[in-house]
DSSP file (Angstrom, degrees, kcal/mol; ACC not computed):
  #  RESIDUE AA STRUCTURE BP1 BP2  ACC     N-H-->O    O-->H-N    N-H-->O    O-->H-N    TCO  KAPPA ALPHA  PHI   PSI    X-CA   Y-CA   Z-CA
    1    1 A M    >         0   0    0      0, 0.0     3,-1.1     0, 0.0    70,-0.1   0.000 360.0 360.0 360.0  -8.0  117.9  146.5   29.2
    2    2 A Y  T 3   +     0   0    0      1,-0.3    67,-0.1    68,-0.1    35,-0.0   0.693 360.0  45.5 -79.5 -16.3  120.4  146.9   26.5
    3    3 A N  T 3  S+     0   0    0     67,-0.1    58,-2.6    65,-0.1     2,-0.4   0.387  89.6 109.3 -99.3   5.0  119.6  143.6   24.9
    4    4 A L  E <   +A   60   0A   0     -3,-1.1    56,-0.3    56,-0.2     3,-0.1  -0.650  41.6 179.3 -83.0 133.3  115.9  144.3   25.1
    5    5 A D  E     -     0   0A   0     54,-3.2    26,-1.7    -2,-0.4     2,-0.3   0.853  57.1 -22.9-100.6 -52.4  114.2  145.0   21.7
    6    6 A K  E     -AB  59  30A   0     53,-1.1    53,-2.8    24,-0.2     2,-0.4  -0.996  44.2-128.6-163.2 159.9  110.6  145.5   22.5
    7    7 A L  E     -AB  58  29A   0     22,-2.4    22,-2.2    -2,-0.3     2,-0.5  -0.954  23.1-165.7-111.1 126.7  107.7  145.0   24.8
    8    8 A V  E     -AB  57  28A   0     49,-2.9    49,-3.1    -2,-0.4     2,-0.5  -0.952   5.8-153.6-116.9 131.8  104.4  143.6   23.5
    9    9 A V  E     -AB  56  27A   0     18,-2.9    17,-3.9    -2,-0.5    18,-1.3  -0.858  10.8-173.1-105.9 134.9  101.2  143.8   25.4
   10   10 A Y  E     -AB  55  25A   0     45,-2.9    45,-2.8    -2,-0.5     2,-0.4  -0.933   6.4-165.5-121.6 144.7   98.4  141.4   24.9
   11   11 A A  E     +A   54   0A   0     13,-2.5     2,-0.3    -2,-0.4    43,-0.2  -0.999  22.4 153.4-131.2 128.2   94.8  141.4   26.4
   12   12 A D  E     -A   53   0A   0     41,-2.3    41,-2.8    -2,-0.4    40,-1.0  -0.978  47.8-129.3-154.0 161.9   92.6  138.4   26.2
   13   13 A N  S    S+     0   0    0     -2,-0.3     2,-0.3    38,-0.2    -1,-0.1   0.772  87.5  73.3 -83.6 -32.9   89.8  136.7   28.0
   14   14 A S  S    S-     0   0    0      2,-0.1     2,-0.2     5,-0.1     5,-0.1  -0.687  81.0-120.4 -92.9 141.1   91.4  133.3   28.2
   15   15 A A  S    S+     0   0    0     -2,-0.3     3,-0.1     3,-0.1    -2,-0.1  -0.469  70.4  53.3 -78.4 146.0   94.2  132.3   30.4
   16   16 A G  S >  S-     0   0    0     -2,-0.2     3,-1.1     1,-0.1     4,-0.2   0.211  77.4-108.9 105.4 139.5   97.5  131.0   29.0
   17   17 A K  G >  S+     0   0    0      1,-0.2     3,-1.3     2,-0.2    -1,-0.1   0.706 106.2  74.4 -71.5 -19.9   99.9  132.3   26.5
   18   18 A E  G 3  S+     0   0    0      1,-0.3    -1,-0.2    -3,-0.1    -2,-0.1   0.765  91.2  55.4 -67.2 -22.5   98.9  129.6   23.8
   19   19 A S  G <  S+     0   0    0     -3,-1.1    -1,-0.3    -5,-0.1    -2,-0.2   0.526  83.9 110.7 -87.6  -4.4   95.6  131.4   23.0
   20   20 A L    <   +     0   0    0     -3,-1.3     2,-0.3    -4,-0.2    -8,-0.1  -0.405  37.9 148.6 -74.3 148.2   97.3  134.7   22.2
   21   21 A G    >   -     0   0    0     -2,-0.1     3,-0.9     1,-0.0     4,-0.4  -0.885  63.2 -71.1-159.3-173.2   97.4  135.9   18.5
   22   22 A K  G >  S+     0   0    0     -2,-0.3     3,-0.8     1,-0.3    -2,-0.0   0.780 125.2  60.1 -64.1 -32.0   97.3  139.1   16.5
   23   23 A A  G 3  S+     0   0    0      1,-0.2    -1,-0.3   -13,-0.0    -3,-0.1   0.776 106.5  47.6 -68.4 -29.4   93.7  139.8   17.4
   24   24 A S  G <  S+     0   0    0     -3,-0.9   -13,-2.5    -5,-0.1     2,-0.4   0.402  83.5 116.2 -91.7   1.1   94.6  139.9   21.1
   25   25 A M  E <   -B   10   0A   0     -3,-0.8    21,-0.3    -4,-0.4   -15,-0.3  -0.544  39.2-177.7 -71.6 124.4   97.6  142.2   20.6
   26   26 A C  E     -     0   0A   0    -17,-3.9    20,-1.6    -2,-0.4     2,-0.3   0.914  52.1 -61.6 -88.2 -46.2   97.1  145.5   22.3
   27   27 A G  E     -B    9   0A   0    -18,-1.3   -18,-2.9    18,-0.2    -1,-0.4  -0.971  43.3-131.5 177.2-178.0  100.2  147.4   21.4
   28   28 A F  E     -B    8   0A   0     -2,-0.3     2,-0.4   -20,-0.2   -20,-0.2  -0.986   2.2-151.5-155.2 155.4  103.9  147.6   21.7
   29   29 A V  E     -B    7   0A   0    -22,-2.2   -22,-2.4    -2,-0.3     2,-0.2  -1.000  22.2-175.2-131.8 133.4  106.9  149.8   22.5
   30   30 A S  E     -B    6   0A   0     -2,-0.4     6,-0.5   -24,-0.2     5,-0.3  -0.702  42.2 -98.9-123.2 176.9  110.4  149.3   20.9
   31   31 A R  S >  S+     0   0    0    -26,-1.7     3,-2.0    -2,-0.2     2,-0.2   0.459  78.9 123.6 -78.4   2.8  113.9  150.7   21.2
   32   32 A L  G >  S+     0   0    0      1,-0.3     3,-1.5   -27,-0.2    -2,-0.2  -0.501  88.5   4.7 -62.9 133.8  113.3  153.0   18.2
   33   33 A N  G 3  S-     0   0    0      1,-0.3    -1,-0.3    -2,-0.2    -2,-0.1   0.733 124.4 -79.6  57.1  27.5  113.9  156.6   19.3
   34   34 A N  G X  S+     0   0    0     -3,-2.0     3,-1.1     1,-0.1    -1,-0.3   0.763  91.0 143.0  59.4  24.2  115.0  155.2   22.7
   35   35 A A  G X   +     0   0    0     -3,-1.5     3,-0.8    -5,-0.3    -4,-0.2   0.795  65.8  58.7 -65.7 -23.8  111.2  154.8   23.6
   36   36 A L  G 3  S+     0   0    0     -6,-0.5    -1,-0.3     1,-0.2    -5,-0.1   0.649 100.2  56.8 -78.6 -18.1  111.9  151.6   25.5
   37   37 A F  G <  S+     0   0    0     -3,-1.1    -1,-0.2    -7,-0.2    -2,-0.2   0.318  77.6 116.5-102.2   8.4  114.4  153.3   27.9
   38   38 A R  S <  S-     0   0    0     -3,-0.8     3,-0.1    -4,-0.2    -4,-0.0  -0.381  74.5-119.7 -74.1 158.9  112.1  156.0   29.3
   39   39 A P  S    S+     0   0    0      0, 0.0     2,-0.4     0, 0.0    -1,-0.1   0.816 101.5  34.7 -63.1 -33.4  111.3  155.9   33.0
   40   40 A Q  S    S-     0   0    0      2,-0.0     2,-0.4     0, 0.0    -2,-0.1  -0.990  72.2-158.8-129.6 128.7  107.6  155.5   32.2
   41   41 A L        -     0   0    0     -2,-0.4     2,-0.5    -3,-0.1    -5,-0.1  -0.866   3.4-165.5-107.1 137.4  106.1  153.6   29.3
   42   42 A H        -     0   0    0     -2,-0.4     2,-0.5     2,-0.0    -2,-0.0  -0.969   6.7-176.5-122.6 117.4  102.7  154.3   28.1
   43   43 A L        -     0   0    0     -2,-0.5     2,-0.4   -16,-0.1   -14,-0.1  -0.957   6.2-164.1-115.3 120.4  101.1  151.7   25.7
   44   44 A Q        -     0   0    0     -2,-0.5   -16,-0.2   -16,-0.2    -2,-0.0  -0.860  22.8-116.7-107.3 136.9   97.7  152.4   24.2
   45   45 A C        -     0   0    0     -2,-0.4   -18,-0.2     1,-0.1   -19,-0.1  -0.290  15.9-132.9 -69.8 150.5   95.6  149.8   22.7
   46   46 A R  S    S+     0   0    0    -20,-1.6    -1,-0.1   -21,-0.3   -20,-0.1   0.791  90.8  11.2 -74.1 -22.4   94.8  150.3   19.0
   47   47 A K  S    S-     0   0    0    -21,-0.2     2,-0.2     0, 0.0    -1,-0.1  -0.970  99.6 -81.2-145.3 158.0   91.2  149.6   19.6
   48   48 A P        -     0   0    0      0, 0.0     2,-0.4     0, 0.0    32,-0.0  -0.417  51.5-172.8 -64.6 132.0   89.0  149.3   22.7
   49   49 A L        -     0   0    0     -2,-0.2     2,-0.6     2,-0.0   -37,-0.1  -0.965  19.6-155.5-126.6 140.3   89.4  145.7   24.2
   50   50 A S        +     0   0    0     -2,-0.4     2,-0.3   -39,-0.1   -37,-0.1  -0.952  36.4 150.6-116.6 115.1   87.5  144.1   27.1
   51   51 A A        -     0   0    0     -2,-0.6   -38,-0.2     1,-0.1     3,-0.1  -0.907  46.6-148.9-141.0 163.5   89.7  141.4   28.6
   52   52 A R  S    S+     0   0    0    -40,-1.0     2,-0.4    -2,-0.3   -39,-0.2   0.727  83.6  49.6-103.2 -32.8   90.3  139.6   31.8
   53   53 A Y  E     -A   12   0A   0    -41,-2.8   -41,-2.3   -39,-0.0     2,-0.4  -0.822  61.0-161.4-114.0 147.4   94.1  138.8   31.4
   54   54 A V  E     -A   11   0A   0     -2,-0.4     2,-0.4   -43,-0.2   -43,-0.2  -0.979   9.6-167.6-122.6 135.1   97.0  141.1   30.4
   55   55 A Y  E     -A   10   0A   0    -45,-2.8   -45,-2.9    -2,-0.4     2,-0.5  -0.987   7.2-160.8-125.3 139.0  100.3  139.6   29.1
   56   56 A I  E     -A    9   0A   0     -2,-0.4     2,-0.5   -47,-0.2   -47,-0.2  -0.966  10.6-167.5-117.6 116.0  103.5  141.5   28.7
   57   57 A E  E     -A    8   0A   0    -49,-3.1   -49,-2.9    -2,-0.5     2,-0.4  -0.894   6.2-153.0-109.6 130.2  105.9  139.9   26.5
   58   58 A A  E     -A    7   0A   0     -2,-0.5     2,-0.4   -51,-0.2   -51,-0.2  -0.832   7.0-159.4-102.5 132.8  109.6  140.9   26.2
   59   59 A W  E     -A    6   0A   0    -53,-2.8   -54,-3.2    -2,-0.4   -53,-1.1  -0.913   8.8-144.1-111.3 136.7  111.7  140.4   23.0
   60   60 A G  E     -A    4   0A   0     -2,-0.4   -56,-0.2   -56,-0.3     2,-0.2  -0.605  33.5 -87.1 -95.9 164.5  115.5  140.3   22.9
   61   61 A L        -     0   0    0    -58,-2.6     3,-0.5    -2,-0.2    -1,-0.1  -0.478  29.9-154.1 -70.7 134.9  117.7  141.7   20.2
   62   62 A A  S    S+     0   0    0      1,-0.2    -1,-0.1    -2,-0.2     5,-0.1   0.655  88.5  58.1 -86.9 -16.4  118.3  139.1   17.5
   63   63 A N  S    S+     0   0    0      3,-0.1     2,-0.2     4,-0.0    -1,-0.2   0.250  86.4  96.7-100.1  15.3  121.6  140.5   16.3
   64   64 A R  S    S-     0   0    0     -3,-0.5     3,-0.1     1,-0.1   -61,-0.0  -0.633  79.0-125.3 -98.3 157.4  123.4  140.3   19.7
   65   65 A L  S    S+     0   0    0     -2,-0.2     2,-0.5     1,-0.2    -1,-0.1   0.977 103.5  37.0 -63.5 -54.3  125.7  137.4   20.7
   66   66 A S        -     0   0    0      1,-0.1    -1,-0.2     2,-0.1    -5,-0.2  -0.849  61.1-167.6-103.7 128.3  123.5  137.0   23.8
   67   67 A R        +     0   0    0     -2,-0.5     2,-0.3    -3,-0.1    -1,-0.1   0.201  55.2 116.6 -91.6  15.6  119.8  137.4   23.8
   68   68 A L        +     0   0    0     -8,-0.1     2,-0.3   -64,-0.0   -65,-0.1  -0.610  35.8 158.3 -87.0 138.6  119.7  137.5   27.6
   69   69 A F        -     0   0    0     -2,-0.3     2,-0.4   -66,-0.1    -9,-0.0  -0.953  30.1-137.6-150.5 169.9  118.4  140.7   29.2
   70   70 A S        +     0   0    0     -2,-0.3     2,-0.3     2,-0.0   -66,-0.1  -1.000  22.5 172.1-134.6 135.3  116.9  141.7   32.5
   71   71 A A        -     0   0    0     -2,-0.4     2,-0.5   -70,-0.1    -2,-0.0  -0.994  15.8-154.7-141.6 142.9  114.0  144.1   32.9
   72   72 A V        -     0   0    0     -2,-0.3     2,-0.8     0, 0.0    -2,-0.0  -0.983   2.3-159.7-124.1 123.8  112.0  145.1   36.0
   73   73 A L        -     0   0    0     -2,-0.5     3,-0.1     1,-0.2    -2,-0.0  -0.888  10.1-177.6-100.2 104.7  108.5  146.3   35.8
   74   74 A C        +     0   0    0     -2,-0.8     2,-0.4     1,-0.2    -1,-0.2   0.848  69.0   8.8 -74.4 -34.2  107.8  148.2   39.1
   75   75 A E        -     0   0    0      2,-0.0     2,-0.5     0, 0.0    -1,-0.2  -0.990  59.2-166.6-151.4 135.6  104.2  149.1   38.5
   76   76 A V        -     0   0    0     -2,-0.4     2,-0.4    -3,-0.1    -3,-0.0  -0.996  10.2-169.1-124.5 122.4  101.7  148.1   35.8
   77   77 A M        -     0   0    0     -2,-0.5     2,-0.5     2,-0.0    -2,-0.0  -0.962   2.9-171.8-115.9 135.7   98.5  150.1   35.6
   78   78 A I        +     0   0    0     -2,-0.4     2,-0.3   -24,-0.0    -2,-0.0  -0.992  17.6 158.8-127.0 124.3   95.7  149.0   33.4
   79   79 A Y              0   0    0     -2,-0.5    -2,-0.0     1,-0.1     0, 0.0  -0.933 360.0 360.0-143.0 166.8   92.7  151.3   32.9
   80   80 A Q              0   0    0     -2,-0.3    -1,-0.1   -32,-0.0    -2,-0.0   0.349 360.0 360.0-114.9 360.0   89.9  152.0   30.5
């Protein structure tokens, strides 16, 4: 988790990462204030979205020698 910079959540009606854009971005959590390293992460969408698919994208740190990281999401809950 130490090379992880942020997690970004997208919600969209179409399948596939190619269709994702700024309009389908729901929210993100970053390593600022150690928010990324809490046992539970809560991401709230900026606006109400109705979608069929949810994508979670992980970004590695750009200033490290290795951008490899490992993260395990044990449980993901999506609710309205």
